[in-house]
C-alpha positions as CSV (number, residue, x, y, z in Angstrom):
1,M,-6.6,-9.1,23.4
2,L,-7.0,-6.2,21.0
3,R,-4.8,-8.0,18.4
4,H,-7.0,-11.1,18.7
5,A,-10.1,-9.0,18.2
6,I,-8.6,-7.4,15.1
7,L,-7.7,-10.8,13.6
8,I,-11.2,-12.2,14.3
9,S,-12.9,-9.2,12.8
10,T,-10.7,-9.4,9.7
11,L,-11.6,-13.1,9.2
12,I,-15.3,-12.4,9.6
13,A,-15.1,-9.7,7.0
14,T,-13.2,-11.9,4.6
15,G,-15.8,-14.6,5.0
16,S,-18.6,-12.2,4.4
17,L,-16.7,-11.0,1.2
18,Y,-17.1,-14.5,-0.4
19,A,-20.6,-15.1,0.8
20,A,-22.0,-11.7,-0.4
21,D,-21.6,-12.1,-4.2
22,T,-23.6,-14.9,-5.9
23,K,-24.2,-13.8,-9.4
24,P,-21.9,-15.4,-12.0
25,S,-20.8,-12.0,-13.5
26,F,-19.1,-11.2,-10.2
27,P,-16.5,-11.1,-8.7
28,K,-14.0,-9.8,-11.2
29,W,-10.3,-10.4,-10.6
30,K,-7.3,-8.6,-12.1
31,G,-3.7,-8.4,-11.1
32,A,-0.3,-7.0,-12.0
33,A,3.3,-8.2,-11.4
34,E,6.1,-5.6,-11.5
35,L,9.9,-6.0,-11.6
36,G,12.6,-3.4,-11.8
37,S,16.4,-3.8,-11.5
38,I,19.3,-1.4,-11.7
39,R,23.0,-2.2,-11.7
40,T,26.0,0.2,-11.9
41,T,29.7,-0.5,-12.0
42,G,32.8,1.8,-11.7
43,N,34.1,3.5,-8.6
44,T,31.3,1.8,-6.7
45,N,29.2,-1.3,-7.6
46,T,25.5,-0.9,-6.8
47,S,22.5,-3.1,-7.6
48,S,18.9,-2.9,-6.6
49,I,15.8,-4.9,-7.2
50,N,12.2,-4.0,-6.5
51,A,9.2,-6.3,-7.1
52,T,5.5,-5.8,-6.6
53,L,2.4,-8.1,-6.8
54,N,-1.0,-6.5,-6.9
55,L,-4.4,-8.3,-6.8
56,K,-7.7,-6.6,-7.1
57,R,-11.2,-8.1,-6.7
58,K,-14.3,-6.0,-7.7
59,A,-17.7,-7.3,-6.7
60,R,-21.2,-6.1,-6.0
61,V,-20.7,-5.5,-2.3
62,W,-17.1,-6.2,-1.3
63,D,-13.9,-4.9,-3.1
64,L,-10.5,-6.2,-2.2
65,D,-7.0,-4.8,-3.0
66,L,-3.9,-6.7,-2.0
67,N,-0.5,-5.2,-2.6
68,L,2.9,-7.0,-1.8
69,D,6.1,-5.1,-2.2
70,A,9.8,-5.9,-1.9
71,L,12.9,-3.8,-2.3
72,T,16.6,-4.7,-1.8
73,S,19.7,-2.6,-2.6
74,K,23.4,-3.3,-2.3
75,E,26.5,-1.1,-2.6
76,D,29.9,-2.9,-3.0
77,D,28.1,-6.1,-1.8
78,V,26.9,-4.5,1.4
79,T,23.1,-4.3,1.8
80,S,21.9,-0.7,2.1
81,K,18.2,-1.2,1.8
82,E,15.9,-4.1,2.5
83,R,12.1,-3.7,2.9
84,Y,9.1,-5.9,2.6
85,K,5.5,-4.7,2.9
86,G,2.0,-6.0,2.5
87,T,-1.2,-4.0,2.5
88,L,-4.8,-5.3,2.3
89,D,-7.7,-2.9,1.6
90,L,-11.2,-4.4,2.1
91,N,-14.1,-2.1,1.2
92,R,-17.8,-2.8,1.8
93,K,-20.0,-0.7,-0.6
94,F,-23.3,0.7,0.6
95,T,-24.1,2.9,-2.4
96,R,-22.3,4.1,-5.5
97,H,-20.5,6.7,-3.4
98,H,-20.5,5.5,0.2
99,Y,-18.5,2.6,1.6
100,L,-16.8,1.1,4.7
101,A,-13.0,1.3,4.3
102,T,-10.8,-1.3,6.1
103,T,-7.0,-1.3,5.9
104,L,-4.5,-3.8,7.3
105,S,-0.7,-3.3,6.7
106,Y,2.5,-5.0,7.8
107,E,6.0,-3.6,7.0
108,F,9.5,-4.9,7.7
109,D,12.3,-2.4,7.0
110,R,15.7,-3.5,8.1
111,F,17.0,0.1,8.4
112,S,14.0,1.8,10.0
113,G,14.8,1.1,13.6
114,Y,11.9,-1.3,14.0
115,D,11.6,-5.1,13.8
116,Y,8.2,-4.6,12.1
117,Q,5.4,-2.1,11.9
118,T,1.6,-2.8,11.7
119,L,-1.5,-0.8,11.2
120,Y,-5.2,-1.7,11.3
121,S,-7.9,0.9,10.5
122,I,-11.6,1.0,9.8
123,G,-13.6,4.0,8.7
124,Y,-15.9,5.8,6.3
125,G,-15.1,6.2,2.6
126,Y,-16.7,8.5,0.1
127,R,-16.2,8.5,-3.7
128,L,-16.3,12.2,-4.7
129,I,-15.7,11.5,-8.4
130,N,-16.9,8.3,-10.2
131,N,-16.8,8.1,-13.9
132,R,-15.1,6.0,-16.7
133,R,-11.9,8.1,-16.7
134,H,-11.6,9.4,-13.2
135,Y,-12.3,8.4,-9.6
136,L,-11.4,10.2,-6.4
137,D,-11.9,8.6,-2.9
138,A,-11.6,10.2,0.5
139,E,-11.4,8.1,3.7
140,I,-11.4,8.8,7.4
141,G,-11.5,6.6,10.5
142,P,-9.8,5.3,13.7
143,G,-6.9,2.9,13.6
144,Y,-4.5,0.9,15.8
145,R,-0.8,1.1,15.3
146,Y,1.7,-1.5,16.8
147,D,5.4,-1.0,16.1
148,Q,8.0,-3.3,17.5
149,R,11.4,-1.6,18.2
150,E,14.6,-3.2,16.9
151,D,16.6,-2.4,20.1
152,N,14.5,-4.6,22.3
153,S,13.2,-1.6,24.2
154,G,9.6,-2.7,23.7
155,A,6.8,-1.8,21.4
156,E,5.0,1.4,20.4
157,E,1.2,1.0,20.3
158,E,-1.5,3.6,20.1
159,T,-4.8,4.6,18.6
160,V,-4.5,6.8,15.5
161,L,-6.7,8.8,13.2
162,R,-6.2,7.8,9.5
163,L,-6.9,10.1,6.6
164,A,-6.5,8.9,3.1
165,G,-7.1,10.0,-0.5
166,K,-6.9,7.9,-3.7
167,Y,-7.1,9.3,-7.3
168,F,-7.1,7.5,-10.6
169,W,-7.0,9.1,-14.1
170,K,-7.2,7.2,-17.3
171,I,-5.4,9.8,-19.5
172,Q,-5.9,7.8,-22.7
173,K,-6.2,4.2,-23.8
174,G,-3.2,2.4,-22.3
175,V,-2.0,5.3,-20.1
176,E,-3.0,5.6,-16.5
177,F,-2.1,7.8,-13.5
178,D,-2.5,6.8,-9.8
179,Q,-2.0,8.9,-6.7
180,M,-2.4,7.9,-3.1
181,L,-1.8,10.1,0.0
182,S,-2.3,9.0,3.6
183,V,-1.8,10.4,7.1
184,N,-1.8,8.4,10.3
185,T,-1.6,10.6,13.4
186,G,-1.5,9.7,17.1
187,S,-0.1,11.0,20.4
188,Q,3.3,9.4,19.8
189,K,3.9,10.2,16.2
190,T,2.5,11.1,12.8
191,T,3.3,9.5,9.5
192,W,2.7,10.8,6.0
193,R,2.9,8.7,2.8
194,S,2.5,9.6,-0.9
195,E,2.7,7.2,-3.8
196,S,2.5,8.5,-7.4
197,S,2.7,6.4,-10.6
198,L,2.3,6.7,-14.4
199,K,1.7,3.4,-16.3
200,S,2.0,3.2,-20.1
201,R,1.0,0.0,-22.0
202,I,3.6,-1.3,-24.4
203,N,1.5,-4.0,-26.0
204,G,-0.9,-6.7,-24.9
205,S,-0.3,-7.4,-21.2
206,L,3.0,-5.6,-20.9
207,A,3.5,-2.0,-19.7
208,T,6.1,0.3,-18.2
209,K,5.6,2.1,-14.9
210,I,7.3,5.2,-13.5
211,S,6.7,5.7,-9.7
212,Y,7.7,7.9,-6.9
213,H,7.2,7.0,-3.2
214,W,7.7,9.4,-0.4
215,D,7.1,9.0,3.4
216,Y,7.8,11.1,6.4
217,T,7.7,10.3,10.2
218,D,7.9,13.1,12.7
219,T,9.3,10.9,15.5
220,V,11.8,8.1,14.7
221,P,14.3,6.0,16.6
222,I,17.9,7.2,17.0
223,D,20.0,7.0,13.8
224,S,16.9,6.6,11.7
225,K,15.8,9.2,9.0
226,H,12.6,11.1,9.1
227,T,12.1,11.1,5.3
228,N,12.5,8.3,2.8
229,S,11.9,8.5,-0.9
230,E,12.1,6.1,-3.9
231,F,12.0,6.6,-7.6
232,G,11.5,3.5,-9.7
233,V,11.0,2.3,-13.3
234,T,9.5,-1.1,-13.6
235,L,8.2,-3.6,-16.2
236,V,4.6,-4.6,-15.5
237,Y,2.8,-7.7,-16.5
238,N,-1.0,-7.4,-16.3
239,F,-3.3,-10.5,-15.9
């Protein structure tokens, strides 16, 4: 029942998003596609591919941010990593600084001990810094987490408190820094996630991006790790 209510509320919000903005100057869309690949040969043969698609919609009332991410890695033709994740952020602006923050995420990680993990949250957001070169957002609100275990022992579901911060810095023309930090805490477990990136434009729509992702879960299934980290270098096409 709760999952049906979440789906309905998301559909209503999405419908309102398209109905709210009528002036021709809005909405404004932009996107970025990223691809990175590493291959080594010698004593061991390894290969990895990571790809990301990001779509952003900025409007007078509703802002949308959709991020799709895939990562695969093999060592001597044996898969060592396989993860797919999608995150949708939908924000309803009230003033220049105050907004309603909604987040919906789905993650499949073959080696996490779960078939899939989902999170839905809705809360209050405040933009502490808002100028042409910097912005800093802080968000807080309740959420619902549903994680399906891989060993058929059932699902973990609980209400959580979500805290998040987002920082953007335009260092100079063509060079940008992004930082995101989030904490989801409940009675069963607490998860931390940090994502840092530095993007430098090469020319036109092409750029290079250096990123570091780190996440920590205090309670995990047997044979699963508490901490995961990734360092990546990707080629970015902006559109």
